[in-house]
N, C-alpha and C positions, 0 to 999 in steps of 0.2 A: 504493500499500500504506500502511495506517495505521501511524503511529508509536506505539509502546507503551512506557510507562515504569512501573516498579515501585518503589514507595516504602514503606519500613517506618516505623512510628511516625508514620503519616500523620494521625492524628486531632487533633493539636495541634502547637504549636511549629514548629520548622523543617520537620518533615514536612508540615504543613499549608501552610506558606509555599511550599515547593518544589512541592507539588501545584498550587497556584494558578498558579505560574509555568509549569509544564508544560502546564496547561490553556490558558493564554494562547497557548502555542505549538502548540496543537492536538494534543497527545499524548492517546491513549487511556490511561487510568490504571488500574493495579492497585494498590489501596491496602490496606495491611496494618497492623493494630493489635490490641491486646488489648481496646480500648475500642470495642465494636460500635456502641452508640448514637452515640458521637462520630464514627465513620466515616460513619454514615447522615447526620448533619448536614452533613459535608463534601460528601458525594455530592449532597445536595439543593442546597447552596449553589453548587457548581461547575456542575452540570447546568443550573441556572437561568440561568447566565451564558454558558456555552460549549457549542457543538454537538459534544460529545465523549461517548464512552462511558466508564463507570466501573464497574469490578468491585471488590467488597469481599471481603476475606478476614480473618476474625477468628482470630487466633492468639496464643498466649502464646509469644513469640519466645525466651523463656529455656529452653524445652524442647529438649533436644538433637536430637530427631528432626524438629523443625518445618521446617527448611530443605528437607529432602528431600520432605516432605509438600507444601510450597508449590510446589516445582519440579514435582512430579507433577501439581498442579492447573493449572499455567500453561505447561507445556512445549510445548503446541501453539502457543503464541504466540511471536512473535519479539520478545524484549525488547531494545529499543534503548537504554534508560537504566535503570540500576539504582542506586537511592539507598538505601544502608544508613544509616538515620538513627536508628532506635530506640535508646534508651539512658536510663539514669538514674544518679544518684549516691547516696552514703551518707556521712553525716558522723559523725565520732567516732573515738576511739582504736580501732585494729584489735583490741586485746585485749578490747574490750567490745562491738563492733558485732555485728549479727546475721549469723551465718555463712551461713544459707540465703539471705539477701538478697544476700550477696556471691557465693555460688555462682551464683545466677540472673544476677547482673550479668556475671560472667565468661562464662557461657554466651551471654547476649544480645550482649554487646559484643565478644566474641572468637570464640566458636565459631560462632554463627549467622551473624554478619557474614562470617566467612571461608568458611563452607560455601556460603552463597548466592553469593558471588563465585566460588567453585570451580565451582559448577554452571552458572552462566550465562556465564562468561568464554569457555570453549572455543567455544561457538556464536557469540559475537561475533567472535572471532578468525577462525573459519571463514568468516564473512560479510564480514570486512574492515571492520567498523564497529561502534561501540558506545561508550557512555560509562558509567563507574562513578564514583560519588561515595560515599566513606565519611566519615561525620561523626565527627570527633575533637573536639579542644578545644585551646585554648592551654595547658591543663593538661598536655598531652602532652609539653611541652618541659622539665619539671622534676619532681623528686619532690614528692609532695603529702601531707605529714603531716596527719592528721585526715580525709583522704579518700584513703587510701593505695591501695586497690584501684581506685577510680575513676580516679585519675591513671595508674596502671599500665596499665589497659585502654586508656586513650586514647593512651598511648605506643605500645602494640602497634599500634593502628589507624594511627597516623602512620607508623611504620617499615614495617609491612606494605604500606601503600598506596604509599609512596615506592618500595619495591622492585618492586612490581607495575607502577608507572608506567614504570620502567626496562625491565622485561621485555617490555612490550607496545609499545615504540617500533617504529614501522615497520609495525605490524599494522593500523592504522586504528582501533584501540581506544585509549581514554585512561582513565587512572585519576587521580582527584583526591581529595586528603584536605582536608577543610574543618575549619579550626581556629578557631572563634569564641571570643570571651571571654564575659564575663557579658552575657546577653541576656534580655529579658523573654519567658520561656516558662513552661510548667508545671514545668520542671526544679526550680526552687527550692521550689515547693510540695511536690513529691514528696519531695525530700530532707528537708524539714522534717517531713513526715508520719512519716518513719521515723527521725528524728534529733532530738536535743536542740539545735536551732539555730533561728536566725531568718532563714534564707536567704530565706524568702518575703517578708520585709519590707524588702528592699534594692532594690526596683525603681527607685528614684530615681537609682541610679548605673548602671543597665543600659541597653544599647543596644536599639534597636528591632528586633524580629525580622524584620519585613518588609524593612527596608533591608539588614540584614546577610545575609539569605537571598538577596537579589538579587545581592549581591557574590559569594557562593559559587556561585550558579547561573551567573553570567557566566563565572566561572573554569572551571567544569566544561565549559561549552560551548566555551570557548577551548582546552580540553585542558591547562590548567595542572595540574602535579602537586601543588602545595601552595598553599592559600589561607588566609592569616591576615588577616582583615579588621581594619583599624584600626591607627593608629600605635602606641598604647600596647600593644596586643596583640603587635605586631611587636617592640617593645622587650622585652616579657616573654619572648617566644620566643627572644631572643638572650642572656638572662641567663647561661646556662651557658657562653657563650663569653667572658664578661668577669668572671665570678665563679666561685669554686670551687663544685662541686656541693653540698658540705656547707653553704655559705653560702646558696645558693638554697633549700635545704630549710628552713633556719632562717627565711628571709624568708617563705616560703609558710606555715610554721607560725604566724608572727606574724599574718599576714593572716587565716588561717583562724580563729585564736582570737578576732579582733575580730568575726567573724560572730555568735558566740553571746553577745556582751556585751549 
């Protein structure tokens, strides 16, 4: 029986990198993104290298009804791996940022991620196997002034997935939350497009997406509940244990302000 993996946000960034790794492991892929042409490029690239099948679904994952629509399209398939990767950020003071952009972010990174997990998890448990990865960020571990909603959504993903990992112990299903730091993806360009910042110009201090994705992929396959790649990111993740939360918020604020200088 063929192995099937579903990946959201698969046209670029970590979604693309995870798709490549799954293809290497002979998974049939169901790739989802709002960027249809980007998905076609991925399909052509991977099918030219690997003897696998790839199905493409073009969806705006910020729409509340999209998870159920996706499930209806693929429910005949046995999803062995679910990677909820799609997401974006928004930079600026919450009092001045675009509200609709934030609504869509909450829908995408909380509602759709949770609903897709809700729909596919029971079938995995019934079969006694399955892997779920939810992509969060090292931002999940502290408050994030100037990216308040983004940091909050990533904190939700962290705690939701950790709780889920505990609930599915002994079922044959694993849940992994992946918490990378700054990495070279389209994330920075998207933030800069909707924000008054220079995030897209900081690639010299960012990690390589291919290398970081491989660390996360290995953690998922090993069934680890939390993956924070990199020593510095692990230090950042522990700041709230050694500093008052108010102090960590002030530190993040200082670092965020340097981005737009």
